[in-house]
One Martini backbone bead per residue (centre of mass of N, CA, C, O) as a GRO file, in nm:
protein
  154
    1MET     BB    1   4.337  -3.413  -5.390
    2ARG     BB    2   4.255  -3.349  -5.104
    3LYS     BB    3   4.250  -3.037  -5.140
    4ILE     BB    4   4.012  -3.031  -5.337
    5VAL     BB    5   3.803  -3.168  -5.164
    6LEU     BB    6   3.818  -2.953  -4.931
    7LEU     BB    7   3.750  -2.712  -5.104
    8LEU     BB    8   3.464  -2.810  -5.199
    9MET     BB    9   3.354  -2.839  -4.911
   10LEU     BB   10   3.381  -2.547  -4.839
   11CYS     BB   11   3.206  -2.422  -5.069
   12CYS     BB   12   2.947  -2.576  -4.982
   13CYS     BB   13   2.930  -2.456  -4.698
   14MET     BB   14   2.920  -2.153  -4.785
   15ALA     BB   15   2.660  -2.164  -4.950
   16ALA     BB   16   2.471  -2.283  -4.741
   17SER     BB   17   2.518  -2.054  -4.540
   18ALA     BB   18   2.420  -1.819  -4.720
   19GLN     BB   19   2.134  -1.920  -4.745
   20GLN     BB   20   2.050  -1.949  -4.457
   21GLU     BB   21   2.106  -1.646  -4.384
   22LYS     BB   22   1.894  -1.514  -4.580
   23THR     BB   23   1.633  -1.665  -4.446
   24ALA     BB   24   1.696  -1.645  -4.132
   25VAL     BB   25   1.786  -1.305  -4.111
   26TYR     BB   26   1.571  -1.175  -4.244
   27LYS     BB   27   1.477  -0.828  -4.254
   28GLY     BB   28   1.169  -0.717  -4.352
   29PHE     BB   29   1.038  -0.641  -4.661
   30LEU     BB   30   0.987  -0.872  -4.911
   31LEU     BB   31   0.883  -0.669  -5.153
   32GLU     BB   32   1.119  -0.511  -5.194
   33GLY     BB   33   1.303  -0.352  -5.379
   34GLY     BB   34   1.558  -0.596  -5.513
   35ASN     BB   35   1.435  -0.841  -5.449
   36SER     BB   36   1.354  -1.183  -5.472
   37VAL     BB   37   1.170  -1.361  -5.738
   38TYR     BB   38   0.957  -1.631  -5.774
   39ILE     BB   39   0.820  -1.806  -6.056
   40SER     BB   40   0.487  -1.961  -6.085
   41CYS     BB   41   0.275  -2.245  -6.184
   42MET     BB   42  -0.066  -2.360  -6.139
   43SER     BB   43  -0.250  -2.635  -6.270
   44ILE     BB   44  -0.610  -2.734  -6.314
   45PRO     BB   45  -0.498  -2.932  -6.466
   46LYS     BB   46  -0.214  -3.035  -6.558
   47ASN     BB   47  -0.048  -2.768  -6.788
   48ALA     BB   48   0.228  -2.699  -6.947
   49GLU     BB   49   0.142  -2.468  -7.147
   50TYR     BB   50   0.046  -2.277  -6.935
   51ASN     BB   51   0.271  -2.262  -6.744
   52GLU     BB   52   0.483  -2.157  -6.939
   53ALA     BB   53   0.324  -1.903  -7.028
   54ALA     BB   54   0.310  -1.767  -6.742
   55VAL     BB   55   0.615  -1.761  -6.680
   56ASP     BB   56   0.704  -1.602  -6.917
   57VAL     BB   57   0.545  -1.348  -6.883
   58LEU     BB   58   0.636  -1.277  -6.590
   59THR     BB   59   0.943  -1.279  -6.647
   60ARG     BB   60   0.937  -1.055  -6.840
   61GLN     BB   61   0.802  -0.830  -6.677
   62VAL     BB   62   1.000  -0.829  -6.442
   63GLY     BB   63   1.251  -0.771  -6.618
   64ASN     BB   64   1.146  -0.497  -6.733
   65ASP     BB   65   1.088  -0.345  -6.462
   66GLY     BB   66   1.335  -0.399  -6.233
   67PHE     BB   67   1.235  -0.426  -5.930
   68TRP     BB   68   1.303  -0.722  -5.940
   69ARG     BB   69   1.462  -1.015  -5.886
   70ILE     BB   70   1.531  -1.324  -6.039
   71ALA     BB   71   1.476  -1.646  -5.939
   72GLU     BB   72   1.551  -1.975  -6.008
   73ARG     BB   73   1.486  -2.051  -5.701
   74PRO     BB   74   1.298  -2.062  -5.424
   75GLU     BB   75   1.538  -2.054  -5.209
   76ASP     BB   76   1.631  -1.760  -5.344
   77ALA     BB   77   1.378  -1.620  -5.241
   78HIS     BB   78   1.155  -1.392  -5.075
   79PHE     BB   79   0.934  -1.452  -5.306
   80ALA     BB   80   0.618  -1.515  -5.485
   81ILE     BB   81   0.481  -1.558  -5.802
   82VAL     BB   82   0.143  -1.692  -5.851
   83CYS     BB   83  -0.007  -1.886  -6.094
   84GLN     BB   84  -0.350  -1.982  -6.125
   85VAL     BB   85  -0.494  -2.255  -6.315
   86ASN     BB   86  -0.830  -2.305  -6.483
   87PRO     BB   87  -0.902  -2.438  -6.742
   88HIS     BB   88  -1.182  -2.446  -6.926
   89GLY     BB   89  -1.353  -2.181  -6.775
   90GLY     BB   90  -1.201  -2.088  -6.557
   91LYS     BB   91  -0.951  -1.960  -6.362
   92THR     BB   92  -0.721  -1.681  -6.319
   93ALA     BB   93  -0.457  -1.632  -6.078
   94ILE     BB   94  -0.298  -1.394  -5.870
   95ALA     BB   95  -0.006  -1.427  -5.641
   96ILE     BB   96   0.148  -1.387  -5.320
   97SER     BB   97   0.438  -1.549  -5.162
   98SER     BB   98   0.582  -1.705  -4.835
   99ASP     BB   99   0.788  -1.908  -4.672
  100ILE     BB  100   0.883  -1.736  -4.435
  101THR     BB  101   0.563  -1.646  -4.348
  102ALA     BB  102   0.335  -1.840  -4.462
  103CYS     BB  103   0.207  -1.667  -4.702
  104MET     BB  104  -0.097  -1.569  -4.894
  105GLU     BB  105  -0.190  -1.337  -5.162
  106LYS     BB  106  -0.468  -1.257  -5.328
  107LEU     BB  107  -0.517  -1.032  -5.595
  108GLY     BB  108  -0.654  -1.188  -5.854
  109SER     BB  109  -0.910  -1.248  -6.137
  110MET     BB  110  -0.981  -1.440  -6.437
  111LYS     BB  111  -1.086  -1.564  -6.705
  112CYS     BB  112  -1.010  -1.868  -6.878
  113PRO     BB  113  -0.897  -1.935  -7.164
  114GLU     BB  114  -0.845  -2.186  -7.417
  115ASP     BB  115  -0.635  -2.006  -7.531
  116VAL     BB  116  -0.311  -1.940  -7.510
  117THR     BB  117  -0.274  -1.662  -7.629
  118GLU     BB  118  -0.509  -1.541  -7.447
  119PHE     BB  119  -0.378  -1.620  -7.176
  120ARG     BB  120  -0.125  -1.433  -7.201
  121LYS     BB  121  -0.291  -1.173  -7.186
  122ILE     BB  122  -0.425  -1.223  -6.902
  123VAL     BB  123  -0.154  -1.228  -6.743
  124TRP     BB  124  -0.072  -0.944  -6.825
  125GLU     BB  125  -0.328  -0.806  -6.702
  126LEU     BB  126  -0.276  -0.900  -6.414
  127TYR     BB  127  -0.007  -0.764  -6.367
  128LYS     BB  128  -0.109  -0.467  -6.439
  129LYS     BB  129  -0.346  -0.468  -6.222
  130TYR     BB  130  -0.158  -0.568  -5.952
  131ILE     BB  131   0.158  -0.540  -5.952
  132THR     BB  132   0.218  -0.253  -6.049
  133PRO     BB  133   0.064  -0.108  -5.817
  134LEU     BB  134   0.236  -0.236  -5.592
  135GLN     BB  135   0.501  -0.113  -5.677
  136ARG     BB  136   0.406   0.184  -5.639
  137LYS     BB  137   0.348   0.163  -5.332
  138ILE     BB  138   0.624   0.075  -5.241
  139LYS     BB  139   0.769   0.339  -5.352
  140LYS     BB  140   0.561   0.523  -5.155
  141ASN     BB  141   0.486   0.392  -4.886
  142ALA     BB  142   0.163   0.250  -4.965
  143VAL     BB  143   0.106  -0.013  -4.812
  144PRO     BB  144  -0.104  -0.223  -4.722
  145LYS     BB  145  -0.126  -0.332  -4.406
  146HIS     BB  146  -0.174  -0.641  -4.461
  147THR     BB  147   0.074  -0.674  -4.640
  148LEU     BB  148   0.285  -0.571  -4.451
  149LYS     BB  149   0.231  -0.779  -4.226
  150ILE     BB  150   0.271  -1.055  -4.400
  151PHE     BB  151   0.567  -0.933  -4.542
  152THR     BB  152   0.708  -0.909  -4.245
  153VAL     BB  153   1.016  -0.941  -4.090
  154GLU     BB  154   1.139  -0.931  -3.731
   0.00000   0.00000   0.00000
């Protein structure tokens, strides 16, 4: 029994150490292809239907593109794609952020429809308009200098 407990403690320590190593010693461009992205949504006022729709659309698109890996938890990601929603006539914005560099860059926004089905289309359009071109620029090493600067860890 004592061996099992010690083995479990060792596994937990190793997992915690690996996670700490990932975020503490990572060097390079956080948005690089193959890195991990966490996808989240914040709506004001909090609206679970809009949040779930945005995360679903973005997760599917990132998965289909295959450029980044999807992280299940924010602490497992190099950066995040964040959808900010103000339903009922407000705006829907898409941004990228990083806890490692403590930076956020808003990429763009569109008017937020009141219908969730239409909202899903808007989130998809935001992805195609802002994230897809960013991925192309990363592949061609043509990332804007300000983006490169705020998402690079030295």
